[in-house]
C-alpha positions, 0 to 999 in steps of 0.5 A: 150198674151203668153199662154202655155196649157198642156194636155194628162195626166191621169191614167195609169198602170205601164209599160204604156205610155202617150203623153203630149202636150204643145201648145202655143199661143201668140208666136212662140214656135220654137224660144224658149227653152221649158222645161218639169217639174213635182212635186209630192205631198210633193216634189220639182219641178223637171226638166224632159226634155227640147228642145232647138231651135235646136231640136237636143239639148235635156236633160233629167233627169236621172230618165227618160232617155231612157223612155221619148222623147221630140219633137216639131211640129212646124206646130202645135206650140206644144211640146210633151213629150212621156212617156213610161215604166211609173212607180208609182214614175212618178206620178206628176203634169207635167208642161211645161215652156218656156224660155223668151229669143229666139234662145238659142241653149242650154237648162237646167232643172233648171232656164231658164224658165219664162212662165209656164202652169197650169199643167196636172196630171199624175197618174201611178198606178194599 
C-alpha cells in the first residue's frame, strides 16, 4: 500500500531553520515527481516546491525561492524540504504528495499529484 509520511515540523523562531522529511512506503520514490504543499488556516493550499524524477529539475514558489531547498535521498526513499530563514508567514501544515505516473521529467506546483501524506505542522513565531 502506497503511503507518504511527513515529519520534522515544529515551532521555530523567525530566521530559524527546519528540515521536513517525506518518507515513502509501497513504492520507489525516485521514479515519481514529489511535491511539497502547505495550507495555513483560512487559506487555500499552496504549492511550495517539487522535484521531478530528474533531481536537477525542481520548482519553487516565489515566496520561498532562495530560502527552501528540495532534495532526494534515494537510498532512504525520502524527499526533504530544507527551510531556512523562516518567516511567520511560512506557518502552515505542510504536506508532501506524489505523482501517480512514473518517470515524468518535469513537475509542477498545481495538480500533478494524487497521493498525499497526513501533514506536519510548522509554526514560526517568537
